[in-house]
Every structure is written in C-alpha cells, then in structure tokens.
N, C-alpha and C positions, 0 to 999 in steps of 0.2 A: 469748610474752614480747611486751610492748608495743613497738609499731614507731613511730618519730618520723623525719620528714624534716629531714636536716641537709644543707643545700645544700652544694655543693662550696666554695663561697668560705668557709664557716664551718667546713670540716672540719680545718683545722690549729689553730684556735683551740678546736674542739670545744666550742661554747656554743649551746644552743639559746635561741631568743628568740621573742618575738610569740606567735602561737597555739599553737605547738607547746609554749612553757614553761608558757602558762597550761593548757593540756590537762593536761600532766603533773603539775602541782602542784595545780590547783584542782580538775579532775575525776577522775584516776586517784589522786590524793593519794601519789604514789611520794615516798619519802623518800630521802636521802643513803644510800649504801651498797647500794641496789638496782640491779639490771642491767636495762638495756632494749636494744632495737636500733635502731639508725641507719642510715638509707640516704640515699645521695645525689641519686636519681632518675636517675643515669646508669648504674647497673647494679652499683654497690658498696655493700655494706653492712658492718657491724661491731657486736659486742657493746659496751656502753658502761657503764661503771660511773657512777652519780650521785655527784658529789662534793659540790655545793652545789645548793641548790634555792630560788629564789623564783618569784614569778608571774610576773615579767619576764625571767629569765635562769636558766639551768641549765647549770651546769660538769660536764663529762663527761671521763671517762678512757676513751680508745678502746682497744679490744682489736685483735686482728688484724682486717685487712680483707678482705672474700671478694667476689671477682668473678666469678659464675657466668658460662658462655656465654650470649650473646643468643640467644633464640629465633629459629630460622629456619623459613620465610623472613622478612625484615623487611617486615612489613605496614603499608601504608598505607591507612586506610579513609576512602573519599570518601564522605560519608553526607548524602543529601538530608535536610532537618530534618524529622521527623515531627510531628505533632499531640501535645497532651498532654505528659505528662513522660517519653515514651517516649526522648527523646534523653539523658535523664539515665540510664535505664536501659541503653542503648546503650553509652554512654560507660563506665559501671560495668563491663558484661560486656567490653567490647573490652579494657580494662585487663587483667582477668582472664585473656584470652586472648593478652595480651603483643602488642598492635598498638604499633607504633613512633609513629605519627601519625595523627591525626584531622583531616579537612578537612570542616567542615560546608558544605552547600550549599544554595542556594537555586535551585529548579527552576521551571519554568512551572506545575507541578501542585502546588508547596508551598503548604501552608494557612498554616502559621505562620511569619511573618517575625520573627526574634529581635531583641530590643531593646539597646540598651548595656549591656553587662555581663553578656550572658548567656554569653559566651565564658569570663569569669573564673569563672562559676558552675560551668561543665563543667569547669574546670580544678580547681576545688576538690574536684568530684567524683570526678576521676581520682585526685588524691593521696589522699582518704580510701579509694578503691578499692584503691591501692597499699598503704596501711597494713594494712588488713584481709586482703588476699590473699596477702601475702608478695612481691608484685612489687616489684623494685629500681628498674625503669626507668620514669619518667613519660612518657607520650607526649607529643609536642608536639601541642597543640591550638590550630590556626589560627582565626584570625577568620572568620565565615561570608563565602562568596564566592557572587556569581551563577555559576550552571553555566558560561555562556558565558565570562565572564572566566576561571575555572578552567581550561577547555579551552585557550583562547587562550594561557595561560600556559605549556602543556605539559603538564597533568594533573596535575601534582604527582608524577610518578612518581620516586621515589628511584633516582640513580644507581647501575646495577648491570649487569654484564655479561650476567647471566641475568636478567632482568627480566620479569614477566608482569602484563599489565592485565586484568582481569576486569569485565564489566557484567552483574550479574544481569538477566536479561531475561525478558519473555513473548513478545517478537516470534517469529514463525516462523524457523526455522532455527538457534535457539540449541541449542547443544550440551550435553548433561548435563555437570554440573560435575564428576563423578567422570573422566569420559573426559579433560576438558580438562586437570585436572591430572596425570593420570597420562601424558598425552603431553609433559609438560614437568618431568620429575623432578629436572632440575639447576637449579630454580628458586631464585633467591637473594634476590630482593626481589618484591613483589607490591602492587598497586594494586587495591583492591576498591571498585567503584562501585555503590552500591544507591540505588535510586529512592526517591520519596515515594509516599504514598496515591494511587493512580491510575496509578503507573509514570512513567516518562519519556515524553516526548512523542516522534513519530517522528522529528522533527527532531533532538531531543537525543540520542536512539539512534544515529542516522546520525553525527551530530558525533564520538560516543565512539567508533563503529567506526571513522570515520576517522583518529582520533587513535591507534588501535592496539588498541583495545579489543576482546576476544573475548567475544562474547554467551555467556552461560552458563543453562541452564535448572535451576532447583531442583525439577523434578518436575512431577507433573500438576495439584497444588493450588495455588491463590493464597496465598501467605504474607502474612501482616502484615510491615510494614517492619521491626519489631525481630526477628521471626521470621527473615526471610530473611538478615539480618545475621549473627546468631548461628549460623546454619546454616552460611554461607559461611565465617565466621572458623574455627569448630569443624572444618570438612572441611579447610581449608587447614593447621590444627596437627595434625590426625589424619595426613595424607597425607603431610606432610615432617617429623614428629617423628623422632627418632633411636630 
C-alpha cells in the first residue's frame, strides 16, 4: 500500500499537501475511494481513504492509528561524512535499521566538506527511505558539526540510564564488537561513532575515549566507511532485538 508522510500538525485535519499531494495525484495517480497508509514520522501510522484529490491538497479519512514499540536500543549514529554519495547510502540504510538520530561530523581526515543544503537533502533521503521500508519514525538529522565541537557538547548521547558509547576503531586494544555488546545486555540507548576514510586521528580517538566511548574492533580486515556503519548498526539490532 502506498505510504505518505502526514506531519503531526496535519493529523487532525487529515490533509496531505505540497510534495506529498503532488506525488499522490500526479505520479501515482491515486483516485478518491482508494486507500493509502499515512505515518507521522514519530512512530504512528494509519490506513486512510482518499476523499478528494488535487495536486495541491488531498483530503483523507483516517482509520485506526497504530503505534508499534520503538526499536531498542535507541541509536544515535555519529557519522564522519564520507566521500562521494556514500552518505546518502548510509542515511538510507540507517533509516531501514531504525536509528533515532544521525549527527554528520567533519573530522581531520574528512575529505568532503558539505555545502549549504546538504542536511536538507539527507532529510529528504530519510523520508523517502521511511516511505519505502515501512519505518514510521523519521530520525532527527542534525546539521554537520566539527568533531571537536560535537565532543565538547557532550557527544550527543541520548539521555538514558543504560547508555552505551561505541567508537569503531583500528587502534590497538580495541575489543571485538560482539564482546562489548554482550557485556552490556541492558543497553537502552547507544551512540555509534564511525570515522572517515583514513580513520580518526590519534587525538580524535583519545578525545572520544576520554568522553566515554569504548573502542570496538570490527574484525581483521579494514572496512569501507559505509560497510563499517552498516556492520555496527546491524550488530546492534541483532544483539538487542526481541
């Protein structure tokens, strides 16, 4: 069933507008009487009957609302921005894996420095991924920050009694990710820190560890940035899924 984003402010009026109305009428050519799914981006969805449809506004009759439990743990992905279009891929797959927030970072070894409007593009990518994969919660995607400023702000950890901070690291002494996750079975929230091509500098790794991040190893091979991110997110979901 086609899915459309109906923001919480529009839930009571039950009217799609803007890009969502144009997509429904001009691209999918859905007619009055047909049924779609709407979601609010905060974890709630509902079936909806199309009552009237124009390219600017689509009136709906909402059915029963459904609010499934949010995936646990609540994950913040702190991602050094990779080169090329890999950040788009990371955002898309992170949405599919149910992250709560994404913080793009500019580190010493970051090659690409995002221009104005890049965050909005990533937010559109996240919305499209939610519509495609059936995810009802849109992650918060922050504007890029220099690594040093992010660490100084407290590293963006979500408040929780059982929070876990992880940094994927090539540094000696990093423990296998599996061992670290299984040593923290009550984890309710996690911040996952992934570096750029060339990894974090020694100074950045030290700063992260001083801020409470545990260095984790992802195996004996050197993974590409996007592979490392998806490896860690998948491991978190697998280890703590019900």
